N, C-alpha and C positions, 0 to 999 in steps of 0.2 A: 936419211931418206925424208923427203918432204911430205908433209902429211896433208892429204887432199881435203878441202872442207866443201861441203855441198853448198849450192847456192841459196837453199832454203835456210840454213844455219846462218850464212852471211847476211840474208836479209833480218833474221831475228835479232842479230847484234846490232846492226844498224838501226832498227826500230827502237831498242832498249836505250841506245845512246842518244838518239837524236828526238824521239819523241816523248818517251817516258820521262825524262827529266827536263823537259821542255819548261815546266813551272819552277823549278829551281833556278834555272837560268834566268828565266825573266825577273824572278825576285832578286838575284843577285845583281842584274844589271839596273834595277830600279834603285837598290841601295847605292850603287856606286854613282848613279847620276844625282842622287840625294846628297851624297857627300861632296860631289863636285860642286853642285849648285851653292851648299854651304860655304864651301871654301872661296868660292868666287864671290860671296857677298861683300858689300863693303863694311869695313870695321868701324863701329862706332864706341863711344865713350858716354855711359849714362851714370846719374847719380840717382839712387834711391833712398829716400828717406822713410822712418819708421820701421826698419828692420829689426824684427825682434831680438832681444839678448836673452840667452839663456844661460843661467849659471848653474854650473855642476860641481860635485866633489866638496860640497860642504860636508864637514865631518859629523858625527852624531854628538849630539850636545853642545854644538856651536852652531851660531846663526849670525846673519848679517844685521847690523844695527844701521838704523838710519835710512834715508831714502837713496835708491840707486836708479838710474835711469833704467827703463824698460826696452829702451830701443836705440839703435845707432843707424848712422847714414854710412852707405857704402858706395865707391866708385867703381863700376865694371866695365871691362873693355871685352869686346867680341863681336862676332857677327851682328849686323844690324838688327835682322828679324829676331833673333834669339833675346838679345838685351833689350830691345824696345818692348818686348811681349812681357818682360818679367814685372812682378809685383812683388811688394815687401814681404807679404805673408807666404810667399814662395820659398823665402830664404829664412836662415836664422845664424845669428854669431854664437859660438859656444865660448863661455869664459870659464876656464877650469881652474879650481881652487885647491885642487889635490896638494896635501902636505904644506897649507898655508897655516901660519901660527897666528895666535889671538893677537888683535891689535889693528893698527891702521896698515893697510896692504895696497899695493899698487898692481894692477893685474893688466899686462900687455894683451892688446887684441892683435892677432896676426892673421894672414890671408887664410891659413890653412885652418882658422877656427871658423871658417864660413862654411855652410853646408856645401857640398860637393856640387859644381856644375861644369858639365863638358863643354869645352871650347870657349870657356869665358875665363877671364884673368880679372884677378882682384887687384884692382890699382890702390885702393886707399879704403881704411875704414876710420870713420870720424866718430867720436874721438879714438884716438890709437891706443888708449889705455882708460880704465876705470879705476878710481879709488873706493875702496869699500873698509868698513870696519868689522871685525871678526870679534865676537863677545861669546862668553857662555851662556847657556839657556838657563834661566831660573825661574822659580814660581814664587807667589805671594798672594796671601789672603787680603783682600781689600773689601770696602763697604760699597754697598749698592745704594744709589741715592735716585730716587724718582724724579723724572724731568718732565714738566708740565709746559703748555702754553694755553693761551685763552683765559677766560673768567667764566666761573659757574654763575647760576642765574642770579639776577639782582635781589639783594636782602639775603643772599646766603653766603657762606664762606665754608672752607675746608676745615674740619675739626682734627682729623687725624688721617695721617697716610703711612701705611706700612708695607714693606716688601718681605718675601718670603721666597729664596733664603736672604737675609740681610747683609750677606757677605758671600763671596765668591773667590775662586782661585783662579788667579791670572798667570799666564806663562809667556816668555819672550826674553829678548835680549836683557842682560843684567842693567846696563844704564838706564832702559826705559822703565824696566819693572821696578826698579828701586825709587823712582821719582813718584811712583802711582799709590796714592793712598785711598781712592775711591774711583768708581765708575759710575756713569750716568745710564738710566735705562732710556729706551727709544721713547721719544717725546710722545705724550699723551694729551689729547685735546680736551680741554675742560669746558669749551663753549656750549653754553645750555644746559649744563647738567644741573640737576635739582635734586638728586638723591644718591644713596651710598651706591657704589659699584666696585665690581672686580674686574680685573684683566689679567692676562698673561702677556708678558712683555719680554723683550730682548734687551740686550745691553749695548752700549756703544763703547767702544774703545778709542783712546786717542790716537792710536798708531796701527797700521796694517800688520805690524809684526806682533803686535799684542794678541794672545788667543785665550779665550775663556776655556778653562779646562773643568769647571764645575758643570754637570750635565743639566738638561731641563731647563725649562724657561722659569721666569721671575714672576711670581705671583704677587699682583699689586691690588691692595685694597684701600679704598678712599672713603672716608666718612664725611658727609656733607649735613649742615644744618644751618639753624636761624643765625644771622649774622649777630656777633657779640658786641657789646658797647662797654666802654670803660666807666667804671664807678669806683668812687673811693668811699670807705668807712673810716670815720675818724674816732679816735679813743675807744676802741675795743678792748674790753676787760680782759685781762689775763688770768687763766685758772690759778689758785693758789697751789703751790707745789709743797707737800709735807716735808717738814724738817727744813725750810727756807724761808725767809721773808723777802718779798718782792721789794726791791728798790725801784724797779721799772714796773708800773702797774697797768700801763695800756699801750697799745700800739696803733697804729694807721695802717690801713690796708688798701691797697689799689688792685682791682681785679677786672677782668673782662667777663661778662656773662649775657645771657639773652635778656631781652626785655621780660619774657614771661618768668624767668628766673629770677630776676630782679624785684618783681612784683611779690613773690614769696619770701625773697631773702632780706630780712631785716636785721639790723646791727646787733639786736638783742639775741637773734639765734645763732650767730656766730660764736664760735668758741675757739680761743687761742690757748694751746698747751705748750709746755715748755719741754726741751730737750737738754738738760744740763750737761757740761762737759764733765769727764771723769776726775777733775781736779779736786783735791781735798782742802784746798785753801778756804779760809773763812768767806772770802769775796770771789764769786764765780760769775760767769756768764752762761746764758742758756739761748739756744735758736728757738724763736716761736714758730709753732706749727698751727695752720688753721683747720678746724674741724668744722666740715658743713654738716647740716641735719639731712639724715636720710641718705638718699642718692642725688641729692641736689648738687653736689659738687662734681658730677661726672663731666660736664663740659665746662666748668669754670676753670679759667686761667689765673693764677694769681701772679701779678706782675711786680708789686713791691710790697714789702713789709716795713715799715719804719717805726723803731729802728730794726736793723738786720739781726741784733743780738740785744738782750736785756740783762740787768745785772740783777744778782741775788746774793743774800747774806745767809751764811750757813747759821742755824740756831743752835 
């Protein structure tokens, strides 16, 4: 038996189908038109340089040694409006190192390594492969050396420079770390300096792969004073050493000190003591040591003692 449908119900069904779904239909039509427009665009090939190269899959305790290019070039083929609007930073090429052993390795760069692009074909990646060297990560303690530029004020000089800590721990690829004996601080400008000063400075490593593991900054202390001049004292008497007879009785001394210190320092005030070797032989040698009166020797630098060793005879 045929079911009778009232005119009002038929109107409601037509309204629901043709009016209430009108927005969805319009959206579907717009998408179809867009896809049609894209498909009808001329096909173009473009070359993008400077596309970032991202390396993944480096095992723990292993790292890349040496310089590896951070970017590559790619050729893309696709609808003109799409490929012409692309920029290198919108893309990336991913090189995966999973299960790569230590040593020199060659990693192929394939089309599927490029970040996904709809309706665009990867024609070429240049270079098509990269060479890398994988090394174990090691650590080493190295000295810290302060680095300066410029000159202190005229008539002055640096007496002492100290860094704390004097050594730090460096981490990186084995071949780079093993060549390293010291690191430099960042450059400190001395121009116009005329008094002692302290600074906190960082350190510079010779390669980006080297990392500083010691926490905190480097404390640099610089002591500045009057410029020293070279002076020579001849035939300075050596102190007698009990139980020995001096075969060498005087030494000549070359030292650097300030003019004010030199005015106070006379040859007669200098003392030379001997540090004999432990030999029990009748004839022995000893190293002369200069003794300065009071605290006068604080900024005196002894350049030479002639002779370096003196002879003694056991009595």
